MILUM-56228 format. One record per residue (C-alpha): x, y, z; residue in three letters. Coordinates in steps of 0.25 Angstrom, whole numbers, padded with zeros to 4 digits, always signed. Layout:
N
XYZALA...
This chain:
568
+0428-0272+0642MET+0415-0273+0634GLN+0410-0286+0630GLU+0408-0288+0615ASN+0406-0298+0603THR+0419-0309+0602SER+0418-0307+0586LYS+0429-0298+0583THR+0423-0296+0570VAL+0411-0289+0575CYS+0419-0281+0584ARG+0428-0275+0573ASN+0415-0273+0567LEU+0410-0264+0577ALA+0422-0257+0577ASP+0424-0254+0564LEU+0409-0250+0562LEU+0412-0238+0572VAL+0425-0235+0567ALA+0419-0232+0553HIS+0408-0222+0558GLY+0396-0232+0560VAL+0389-0227+0572GLU+0374-0232+0568ALA+0370-0248+0568VAL+0359-0254+0566PHE+0357-0270+0571SER+0348-0281+0570SER+0346-0292+0580PRO+0353-0306+0577GLY+0362-0316+0583SER+0373-0318+0572ARG+0374-0303+0572ASN+0376-0302+0587ALA+0391-0301+0587PRO+0391-0289+0578ILE+0379-0283+0587ILE+0389-0285+0599VAL+0401-0277+0593ALA+0394-0266+0589LEU+0385-0264+0602SER+0398-0264+0608SER+0402-0252+0601LYS+0397-0238+0608GLU+0398-0230+0595GLU+0388-0239+0588LEU+0373-0236+0590ASN+0366-0249+0587ILE+0352-0248+0583THR+0345-0264+0583PRO+0334-0266+0574VAL+0328-0279+0572VAL+0324-0278+0558ASP+0336-0278+0549GLU+0328-0271+0538ARG+0324-0258+0548VAL+0339-0259+0553ALA+0344-0257+0538ALA+0337-0246+0536PHE+0337-0240+0549MET+0353-0240+0546ALA+0350-0234+0532LEU+0344-0222+0538GLY+0354-0220+0548TYR+0365-0221+0539SER+0358-0210+0529LEU+0355-0200+0542ILE+0369-0202+0549SER+0377-0204+0537ASN+0386-0214+0543ARG+0387-0228+0540PRO+0377-0239+0549VAL+0378-0251+0552ALA+0369-0264+0551LEU+0369-0276+0558VAL+0361-0289+0555CYS+0362-0304+0559THR+0361-0316+0549SER+0354-0321+0539GLY+0341-0312+0533THR+0343-0301+0542ALA+0354-0295+0531LEU+0343-0296+0522LEU+0335-0287+0529ASN+0345-0275+0527PHE+0344-0276+0512LEU+0335-0265+0509PRO+0341-0255+0516ALA+0356-0259+0513VAL+0351-0257+0497ALA+0345-0244+0502GLU+0357-0239+0509SER+0366-0245+0496PHE+0359-0236+0487TYR+0358-0223+0496ARG+0373-0225+0499LYS+0371-0229+0513VAL+0383-0236+0521PRO+0376-0246+0529LEU+0385-0256+0535ILE+0377-0268+0535VAL+0383-0279+0545ILE+0378-0292+0544SER+0381-0306+0553ALA+0382-0318+0546ASP+0384-0333+0549ARG+0398-0339+0546PRO+0400-0342+0530VAL+0399-0357+0532GLU+0385-0357+0538TRP+0379-0349+0525ILE+0368-0357+0519ASP+0368-0368+0529GLN+0353-0366+0533ASP+0357-0361+0547ASP+0352-0348+0553SER+0353-0336+0546GLN+0364-0342+0535THR+0360-0334+0523ILE+0369-0328+0513ARG+0371-0314+0519GLN+0385-0311+0513LEU+0381-0301+0500GLY+0366-0301+0502VAL+0368-0285+0502LEU+0380-0285+0491ASP+0370-0277+0482ASN+0369-0267+0492PHE+0381-0265+0499VAL+0395-0259+0495LYS+0402-0275+0500LYS+0399-0286+0508SER+0409-0291+0519TYR+0409-0303+0525ASP+0417-0306+0538ILE+0417-0318+0547ASP+0420-0317+0562ASP+0434-0325+0562ARG+0443-0319+0573ASP+0455-0322+0566ASP+0465-0310+0562VAL+0464-0311+0547SER+0448-0312+0548SER+0448-0299+0557LEU+0458-0293+0547TRP+0448-0295+0536TYR+0435-0291+0543ALA+0442-0278+0549ASN+0444-0276+0535ARG+0432-0278+0529GLN+0423-0271+0539ILE+0432-0259+0537ASN+0431-0260+0522ASP+0414-0261+0523ALA+0414-0250+0533LEU+0423-0240+0524LEU+0415-0245+0511LEU+0402-0241+0516ALA+0405-0226+0518VAL+0415-0225+0507ASN+0412-0221+0493GLY+0396-0223+0489ARG+0392-0227+0504LYS+0385-0241+0504SER+0381-0252+0514PRO+0392-0264+0515VAL+0387-0277+0522HIS+0395-0283+0532ILE+0393-0298+0535ASN+0400-0305+0547ILE+0399-0319+0548ARG+0399-0323+0563LEU+0401-0335+0569CYS+0396-0341+0583GLU+0396-0339+0593PRO+0390-0324+0592LEU+0389-0321+0607ASN+0403-0321+0611GLY+0408-0309+0619LEU+0420-0303+0622ILE+0425-0293+0632ASN+0431-0284+0620GLN+0444-0275+0624LYS+0441-0260+0623SER+0455-0257+0614HIS+0450-0268+0602GLU+0452-0260+0589ARG+0449-0263+0575VAL+0458-0259+0562ARG+0447-0247+0555VAL+0450-0244+0541ILE+0448-0229+0537SER+0445-0225+0523GLN+0449-0210+0518ILE+0443-0207+0505THR+0447-0195+0498PRO+0434-0185+0493ARG+0431-0187+0479GLU+0429-0176+0470ASP+0431-0172+0456ILE+0442-0164+0450GLU+0439-0150+0448THR+0441-0151+0432ALA+0431-0162+0433LEU+0421-0155+0440SER+0423-0141+0432ARG+0420-0150+0418GLN+0408-0157+0425LEU+0403-0145+0427ALA+0406-0139+0415SER+0399-0151+0409ASP+0386-0147+0416ILE+0388-0132+0415ALA+0376-0122+0409SER+0370-0123+0399PRO+0369-0139+0401ARG+0356-0142+0411LYS+0359-0149+0423ILE+0350-0157+0434MET+0356-0164+0445ILE+0347-0173+0451ILE+0349-0177+0467ALA+0342-0190+0473GLY+0343-0196+0486PHE+0356-0190+0495ASN+0359-0187+0509SER+0361-0172+0513PRO+0373-0166+0509ASP+0374-0151+0510ASN+0388-0150+0500THR+0380-0157+0489LEU+0368-0148+0492ASN+0376-0135+0491LYS+0384-0141+0478ALA+0370-0143+0472LEU+0364-0130+0476ASN+0377-0123+0470LYS+0374-0131+0457ILE+0358-0126+0457ALA+0363-0112+0456ALA+0367-0115+0442LEU+0356-0113+0432PRO+0359-0126+0424ASN+0357-0135+0435PHE+0345-0141+0441ILE+0344-0150+0454ILE+0334-0159+0456LEU+0333-0166+0470THR+0325-0176+0477GLU+0320-0176+0491THR+0331-0185+0497ILE+0342-0179+0489SER+0342-0169+0501ASN+0348-0158+0491LEU+0341-0144+0492HIS+0342-0131+0486GLY+0334-0119+0480ALA+0335-0124+0466ASP+0334-0138+0467PHE+0321-0144+0461ILE+0318-0154+0472SER+0304-0159+0468SER+0309-0166+0457ILE+0296-0173+0454ASP+0287-0161+0458THR+0296-0154+0446VAL+0297-0164+0436LEU+0281-0166+0438SER+0277-0153+0432VAL+0286-0154+0419MET+0280-0157+0405SER+0289-0168+0397ASP+0293-0154+0389ASP+0297-0147+0402SER+0305-0159+0407LYS+0312-0161+0393ARG+0317-0145+0392VAL+0322-0146+0407MET+0329-0160+0404ALA+0344-0158+0410PRO+0357-0159+0401ASP+0364-0167+0413VAL+0357-0173+0425VAL+0366-0174+0438ILE+0362-0183+0449THR+0367-0188+0464LEU+0362-0195+0474GLY+0353-0208+0475GLY+0341-0213+0467ALA+0330-0203+0463LEU+0316-0203+0468VAL+0308-0195+0458SER+0305-0204+0446ARG+0302-0191+0439HIS+0315-0185+0438VAL+0321-0199+0433LYS+0311-0199+0423THR+0313-0185+0418TYR+0328-0188+0416ILE+0328-0202+0410ARG+0318-0196+0400ASN+0326-0183+0398SER+0339-0192+0393LYS+0350-0183+0399ILE+0364-0184+0392LYS+0369-0184+0404GLU+0369-0188+0421HIS+0380-0188+0429TRP+0377-0194+0443HIS+0384-0190+0455VAL+0386-0200+0468GLY+0394-0212+0472LEU+0387-0224+0466SER+0387-0237+0466HIS+0384-0239+0451THR+0380-0231+0438THR+0367-0224+0442ILE+0361-0220+0430ASP+0346-0219+0433CYS+0343-0209+0423PHE+0349-0218+0411CYS+0358-0206+0408SER+0370-0206+0417LEU+0383-0201+0410THR+0390-0198+0423ARG+0393-0203+0436ARG+0401-0195+0446ILE+0405-0203+0459GLU+0407-0193+0469MET+0398-0188+0481GLU+0389-0178+0475PRO+0392-0168+0484ALA+0407-0166+0481ILE+0404-0167+0465PHE+0392-0156+0466PHE+0401-0148+0475ARG+0412-0147+0463GLN+0402-0148+0452LEU+0396-0135+0459ALA+0410-0128+0458SER+0411-0133+0445GLY+0398-0126+0439LEU+0399-0112+0444GLN+0408-0106+0433PRO+0397-0111+0424HIS+0386-0100+0424ARG+0380-0101+0411ILE+0365-0097+0411PRO+0354-0108+0410SER+0339-0108+0415ASP+0339-0123+0417TYR+0339-0122+0432LYS+0328-0110+0433GLN+0319-0118+0423LYS+0319-0130+0433TRP+0316-0120+0444LEU+0305-0116+0437GLU+0299-0128+0434ILE+0301-0132+0449ARG+0294-0119+0456ASP+0283-0122+0447PHE+0282-0136+0451ALA+0283-0134+0465LEU+0272-0123+0463LYS+0263-0135+0457THR+0267-0144+0469HIS+0264-0133+0479ASP+0249-0130+0473ASP+0247-0146+0472PHE+0252-0149+0486SER+0242-0138+0491VAL+0230-0143+0484ARG+0233-0157+0485ALA+0223-0166+0494PRO+0228-0175+0506TRP+0235-0186+0499SER+0251-0191+0499ASP+0255-0178+0493PHE+0247-0170+0501LYS+0253-0176+0514ALA+0268-0175+0508PHE+0264-0160+0504ALA+0262-0158+0519ILE+0272-0167+0526LEU+0284-0160+0518THR+0277-0146+0525GLU+0277-0152+0538LEU+0291-0161+0540LEU+0300-0154+0547PRO+0312-0148+0537ARG+0323-0153+0546ASP+0319-0169+0546CYS+0326-0180+0541ASN+0315-0185+0531LEU+0314-0198+0528GLN+0304-0204+0517ILE+0300-0217+0512SER+0300-0223+0498ASN+0288-0223+0489GLY+0277-0212+0490THR+0284-0203+0502PRO+0297-0201+0494ILE+0289-0198+0481ARG+0280-0187+0488TYR+0294-0181+0495MET+0299-0179+0482GLN+0288-0170+0478LEU+0289-0161+0492PHE+0305-0161+0491ALA+0306-0146+0493GLY+0306-0149+0507LYS+0318-0150+0514ARG+0321-0157+0526PHE+0334-0160+0531HIS+0335-0173+0524ARG+0327-0183+0516SER+0329-0197+0514ASP+0322-0209+0508CYS+0327-0224+0503ASN+0329-0221+0490ARG+0341-0231+0488GLY+0333-0243+0484VAL+0318-0235+0486SER+0313-0245+0495GLY+0302-0241+0504ILE+0305-0253+0514ASP+0314-0244+0525GLY+0310-0231+0526ALA+0305-0231+0538THR+0319-0239+0543SER+0328-0230+0537THR+0320-0217+0542SER+0322-0222+0556VAL+0336-0225+0555GLY+0338-0210+0551ALA+0330-0206+0563ALA+0340-0212+0571MET+0352-0205+0564ALA+0347-0192+0566ALA+0339-0191+0579PRO+0340-0177+0581ASP+0332-0173+0568ARG+0317-0178+0563LEU+0317-0190+0554THR+0304-0191+0546VAL+0301-0203+0538LEU+0289-0202+0527ILE+0285-0216+0523SER+0272-0221+0515GLY+0265-0232+0522ASP+0270-0243+0514MET+0284-0240+0516GLY+0281-0237+0532ALA+0276-0253+0531GLN+0290-0258+0528TYR+0299-0255+0538ASP+0289-0253+0550ILE+0298-0260+0560GLY+0308-0247+0559ALA+0298-0240+0568LEU+0301-0249+0580THR+0315-0240+0580TYR+0306-0227+0575ALA+0299-0225+0588HIS+0313-0224+0595LYS+0317-0213+0586ILE+0311-0199+0592PRO+0315-0193+0578ASN+0307-0201+0568PHE+0296-0196+0561ARG+0288-0205+0551MET+0276-0202+0542VAL+0269-0212+0534VAL+0261-0208+0523ILE+0247-0219+0524MET+0243-0218+0510ASN+0240-0234+0507GLY+0253-0240+0504GLY+0261-0238+0493GLY+0256-0226+0487SER+0266-0224+0477ILE+0260-0236+0470PHE+0248-0228+0468ARG+0255-0218+0459PHE+0265-0224+0451ILE+0261-0227+0438GLY+0267-0243+0438SER+0258-0246+0449THR+0246-0236+0450GLU+0238-0244+0442ASN+0242-0259+0445LEU+0229-0267+0449PRO+0238-0272+0461GLN+0243-0260+0466MET+0233-0256+0478GLU+0235-0272+0482GLN+0249-0275+0481TYR+0258-0262+0479LEU+0249-0250+0486ALA+0246-0258+0498ILE+0237-0252+0506ASN+0237-0260+0520ASN+0232-0254+0532THR+0246-0250+0539PHE+0244-0249+0553PRO+0253-0237+0554ILE+0248-0230+0567LYS+0247-0244+0575GLU+0262-0246+0570LEU+0266-0232+0574ALA+0259-0234+0588GLU+0265-0247+0589ALA+0281-0243+0588TYR+0277-0231+0596GLY+0278-0220+0586ILE+0268-0208+0588ARG+0258-0209+0576TYR+0251-0198+0570PHE+0242-0198+0556GLU+0237-0189+0546ALA+0227-0190+0534ALA+0224-0176+0530SER+0233-0163+0529PRO+0228-0158+0540GLN+0231-0170+0549ASP+0244-0170+0543LEU+0247-0155+0547ASN+0241-0157+0561ASP+0248-0172+0566VAL+0262-0167+0558PHE+0267-0158+0569PRO+0264-0168+0581LYS+0270-0180+0571PHE+0284-0172+0570ILE+0285-0165+0583ASP+0300-0166+0588ARG+0296-0165+0602GLN+0290-0179+0602GLN+0302-0189+0604LYS+0296-0199+0596SER+0294-0205+0584ALA+0282-0202+0575ALA+0272-0208+0563LEU+0263-0200+0555LEU+0253-0208+0547ALA+0248-0199+0535ILE+0236-0205+0526TYR+0232-0201+0513THR+0223-0206+0503PRO+0228-0218+0496ILE+0219-0215+0484ASP+0223-0201+0480ASP+0237-0201+0483ASN+0243-0205+0469ALA+0232-0196+0463THR+0236-0185+0470ILE+0251-0187+0468LEU+0247-0190+0451LYS+0241-0176+0451LYS+0252-0169+0458TYR+0261-0174+0447PHE+0252-0169+0436ARG+0253-0155+0440ARG+0254-0144+0430THR+0266-0146+0421MET+0276-0136+0416ILE+0283-0135+0401ASN+0296-0126+0399ASN
């Protein structure tokens, strides 16, 4: 017999997590959650990673879930521990990631009684979870039946429909350290769910195809998305049609010869007249929030008549202020049916061809500028995107890195991800470490800014144990984006309070965490040091600091966006 916690509800929770396909757990230490941890640790099927900092733990769980495509459990003790999960839970909600948040709590009668860690936990995550569940540890038949039903419901809800986090709050009474000899034949009721695949009727798919057939000009725009071969094939089939143009972002993980993957590069060479002529009749969007402010401004100003959004949404998303149709289904299924419905429609159109001509011109000006650009953030990204191995999992932090990667989106990697659910920079390192843990046989490379890297530096505590993790930090004086965007670049307080050029001891920190350290401050440096940094034979994590000129980066990027204009 094996010793386990005496709390039946905790043992049942562990059994149900396994039954519903959870394999990874990220737990933070505490006393109130000790019975939960004891129960989880008794299950050989669960891989538990202890992480002291709850914010780091939550972002690691997010990264792991995204790459593994499985629900991941997240466990904390009572009090403010749960509040530290909130940034990652919000990101998970908007990125449709099924985190199972499990918090230990005090009995309800002790809340607000000036006793240790007796805060109001129930409902604190309600804005960013599908549902919250409040369960106590009573051991009578009725209470255990209720707890079983609630936990089953939470685990089903997280992964069905629009995937999202759920919160299970478990109130645990003293004693917390009670142990029993668990009988190996203990069983718990598991509730399964069968959800039929949702598609659209053939007649409707044909009607929708007819609505957007040539000569109507159709633009498909893809935001962030996990790799999906079915979706990619369907969109490539549609892209062959002459009246369709498909715009994809770096983190859409969609690729095609007739796609426009460097949206900002292309739109920045177009005059107002050219944009007006090339405006679509219908825009169809899929995926999450867009990075490109250029395309958002373009479509909003074009005042299009029809906008369809495809995907499982939590609300009506009208980012372009022109939404006319919500299509609530998985994009892969919809576009596969749409592609079939469009095949009979072959009326000639030059819409796609004109867009591709603009794209080719824009990419030529991009390449010319890249060759001539002096050492800067731009030049560093131009070199990096050529040197990075194409089979890596690329993680990109918010702020400057994701915007530069948009300019070099033509380079295809195994997958590319960024925390664009809420676009925060506070958890990129932790997310990447979790992602690397989920794919131990593939290199995971994080590209971060120096300001973003300062947020969750504690994640390096775990990174040094992960041999497939590589981290690039652009050392550009902190908050380089604030020196570029119009809303902040001329503020007198900008350098002191926004683009904070603190001395960031990145070398000392890397060495303190046991991570191999490299640095570069010129194109030659970067080309010379990169093979040593990325070397797969070295079974240890590595960090590369790239130093660029603080005062020149914004100026060079502005020059890039003033490249030769094209008129139609």
